[in-house]
PLY file of the C-alpha trace (Angstrom):
ply
format ascii 1.0
element vertex 213
property float x
property float y
property float z
element edge 212
property int vertex1
property int vertex2
end_header
-6.52 25.40 5.40
-5.26 21.84 5.03
-1.48 20.84 3.80
-0.68 18.11 2.04
2.12 16.29 1.60
3.92 16.94 -1.45
3.87 13.95 -4.08
7.17 12.47 -5.09
8.93 14.17 -7.52
10.10 11.27 -10.25
13.68 11.53 -9.98
12.50 10.26 -6.04
10.53 7.45 -7.14
12.95 6.40 -9.25
15.97 5.99 -5.89
12.86 5.01 -3.61
12.30 1.55 -6.37
16.30 1.49 -7.19
17.05 1.87 -3.54
13.16 -1.09 -2.91
15.41 -3.62 -5.53
18.81 -3.46 -4.14
16.59 -4.83 -0.21
14.64 -7.99 -2.17
18.77 -8.61 -3.83
20.71 -7.80 0.16
17.07 -9.57 1.09
17.79 -12.67 -1.15
21.62 -13.04 -0.51
21.37 -12.72 3.42
19.10 -15.15 3.78
20.77 -17.76 1.78
24.48 -16.93 2.47
24.29 -14.99 5.48
26.68 -11.52 6.34
30.71 -12.88 6.27
29.61 -15.23 2.86
27.81 -12.13 0.52
29.70 -9.52 -0.74
28.66 -5.77 -1.98
29.10 -6.98 -5.05
27.02 -9.60 -5.62
24.24 -8.08 -3.83
24.68 -5.67 -7.21
24.43 -8.31 -9.75
22.02 -9.73 -8.63
20.40 -5.65 -7.65
21.47 -5.05 -10.81
23.17 -1.63 -10.51
26.98 -0.94 -9.91
28.63 -0.99 -6.90
29.01 2.74 -6.46
25.15 3.46 -6.83
25.06 0.35 -4.10
27.28 2.59 -2.10
25.46 5.68 -2.63
22.20 3.99 -1.00
24.02 1.92 1.03
27.23 2.94 2.87
28.24 -0.50 3.53
27.70 -3.83 4.38
26.82 -3.30 7.56
24.61 0.08 6.95
22.93 -1.93 4.34
22.57 -5.62 6.74
20.80 -2.98 9.38
18.32 -0.98 6.58
17.14 -4.60 5.64
16.76 -6.47 9.12
14.80 -2.58 9.91
12.10 -3.62 6.63
12.15 -6.97 7.82
11.16 -6.83 11.44
8.35 -3.61 10.76
6.65 -6.26 8.05
7.27 -9.27 10.91
4.77 -6.69 13.43
2.54 -5.65 11.05
0.27 -9.03 12.15
0.03 -8.21 15.43
-2.25 -5.06 14.92
-4.91 -7.48 14.12
-4.64 -8.53 18.19
-6.86 -5.50 19.71
-9.10 -4.54 22.82
-11.65 -4.87 21.40
-11.73 -7.68 18.76
-13.40 -10.70 18.81
-10.64 -12.85 20.63
-11.37 -16.39 17.74
-11.49 -13.68 14.79
-8.48 -11.66 15.83
-6.17 -14.68 16.22
-7.88 -16.71 13.08
-6.58 -12.91 11.47
-3.28 -13.62 13.59
-2.41 -16.47 12.10
-3.85 -15.81 8.40
-1.79 -13.57 7.90
1.26 -15.11 10.09
1.25 -18.43 7.76
0.69 -15.53 4.73
4.01 -14.40 5.56
6.29 -17.04 6.03
5.02 -17.79 1.95
4.90 -14.49 -0.08
8.30 -14.17 2.85
10.67 -17.10 3.38
13.76 -14.86 3.04
12.45 -12.71 5.12
11.87 -15.22 8.35
14.98 -17.16 7.56
17.27 -14.57 7.98
15.38 -13.12 10.90
15.76 -16.85 12.27
19.23 -16.88 11.98
20.03 -12.59 12.62
18.32 -14.24 16.09
19.75 -17.42 16.93
23.41 -15.58 16.36
22.76 -13.76 19.71
20.59 -10.87 17.10
24.25 -9.01 16.99
22.09 -6.23 15.20
19.08 -6.36 16.48
19.23 -6.79 19.89
18.71 -2.80 20.23
15.35 -2.94 18.00
13.73 -6.18 19.50
14.46 -4.20 23.43
13.30 -0.86 22.03
10.67 -2.19 19.08
9.40 -5.43 19.15
9.50 -6.59 23.56
7.27 -2.78 24.22
4.51 -3.93 20.89
5.07 -6.80 22.21
3.82 -6.27 25.93
1.60 -4.47 24.31
-1.05 -7.79 22.70
0.06 -9.78 26.04
-1.55 -6.79 27.87
-4.73 -7.38 24.75
-4.69 -11.71 26.05
-4.34 -11.14 29.85
-7.68 -9.12 29.26
-9.49 -10.86 27.04
-8.90 -13.63 29.49
-9.71 -11.90 32.44
-12.66 -10.90 30.95
-13.17 -14.48 30.30
-13.07 -14.41 26.74
-10.51 -17.70 26.18
-9.06 -19.96 28.48
-6.52 -19.09 30.67
-2.95 -19.22 29.79
0.51 -17.37 29.64
-0.14 -14.21 27.39
3.85 -13.95 26.57
3.94 -18.33 25.81
0.89 -18.46 23.65
2.74 -15.61 21.39
5.97 -17.16 21.22
4.64 -20.71 20.42
2.66 -18.55 17.86
5.49 -17.32 16.54
7.37 -21.12 16.48
4.26 -22.58 14.96
3.74 -20.56 12.24
7.61 -19.36 11.07
8.69 -23.52 11.53
6.37 -23.59 7.60
9.92 -20.50 6.15
12.19 -22.21 8.43
12.10 -25.72 8.22
10.22 -25.15 3.95
13.28 -27.41 3.07
12.44 -30.09 5.81
9.05 -30.18 5.67
9.16 -30.70 1.68
11.54 -33.77 2.06
8.70 -35.38 4.52
6.03 -34.38 2.47
6.53 -32.76 -1.22
4.54 -30.03 -0.27
5.52 -26.62 1.08
3.86 -23.84 1.32
3.21 -22.78 -2.59
0.99 -25.51 -2.49
-2.70 -24.48 -2.66
-3.81 -27.37 -0.94
-1.42 -27.68 1.81
-1.33 -24.44 2.74
-5.05 -24.67 3.53
-4.67 -27.44 5.76
-1.34 -25.75 7.43
-3.63 -22.46 7.90
-6.86 -24.49 8.65
-4.66 -26.78 11.33
-2.53 -24.63 13.56
-5.59 -22.20 13.51
-7.74 -24.99 15.39
-4.49 -25.62 17.62
-4.98 -22.73 19.28
-8.40 -21.96 18.85
-9.43 -25.50 20.63
-6.17 -24.95 23.49
-8.68 -21.12 24.30
-11.88 -21.34 23.81
-12.94 -20.86 27.90
-14.02 -24.02 29.62
-17.96 -24.84 28.99
-17.96 -22.45 25.32
0 1
1 2
2 3
3 4
4 5
5 6
6 7
7 8
8 9
9 10
10 11
11 12
12 13
13 14
14 15
15 16
16 17
17 18
18 19
19 20
20 21
21 22
22 23
23 24
24 25
25 26
26 27
27 28
28 29
29 30
30 31
31 32
32 33
33 34
34 35
35 36
36 37
37 38
38 39
39 40
40 41
41 42
42 43
43 44
44 45
45 46
46 47
47 48
48 49
49 50
50 51
51 52
52 53
53 54
54 55
55 56
56 57
57 58
58 59
59 60
60 61
61 62
62 63
63 64
64 65
65 66
66 67
67 68
68 69
69 70
70 71
71 72
72 73
73 74
74 75
75 76
76 77
77 78
78 79
79 80
80 81
81 82
82 83
83 84
84 85
85 86
86 87
87 88
88 89
89 90
90 91
91 92
92 93
93 94
94 95
95 96
96 97
97 98
98 99
99 100
100 101
101 102
102 103
103 104
104 105
105 106
106 107
107 108
108 109
109 110
110 111
111 112
112 113
113 114
114 115
115 116
116 117
117 118
118 119
119 120
120 121
121 122
122 123
123 124
124 125
125 126
126 127
127 128
128 129
129 130
130 131
131 132
132 133
133 134
134 135
135 136
136 137
137 138
138 139
139 140
140 141
141 142
142 143
143 144
144 145
145 146
146 147
147 148
148 149
149 150
150 151
151 152
152 153
153 154
154 155
155 156
156 157
157 158
158 159
159 160
160 161
161 162
162 163
163 164
164 165
165 166
166 167
167 168
168 169
169 170
170 171
171 172
172 173
173 174
174 175
175 176
176 177
177 178
178 179
179 180
180 181
181 182
182 183
183 184
184 185
185 186
186 187
187 188
188 189
189 190
190 191
191 192
192 193
193 194
194 195
195 196
196 197
197 198
198 199
199 200
200 201
201 202
202 203
203 204
204 205
205 206
206 207
207 208
208 209
209 210
210 211
211 212
């Protein structure tokens, strides 16, 4: 007999929605003002909940910050799913870049907060970087190495390739202010978004194209 998970109750759904609203408000404020510059009162006000209600879900600012970062890292890792051993490398890399650029466009606050945390030495994320991110990246580096050995892409250091993909795609979120100052546009402009995705994609596919291909 197949067991089915019980659907969440109305109260549970309301709690999930409220928790999500609090996390969204905290992400926005943490990404703009940092941990020190953000208060629980400010988060509660932006989330339109009382401070006591916020503390019901998160015991304090440190717990709230850690929960926000955990959510960010989870979303940040999703595009890596495109890099699979059985996938066509060009199609997989194209899809990965598209999803990373989409994440930069739709979640600039998440990208900025992740960058801010790492630049400060990852005081909260360090453990997850080692136990969650590192194994995920090592697994995808093995996929890239498999493609190289099969002659499907040109030789490259797999980890350096991943670092370069991150640096290039995240630049559009982390340095959006600089891009707007130089171009009067950012990824919210559909034409600029499409041009940027196409440029980054060709940049990497051109480098990875096997000799003679």
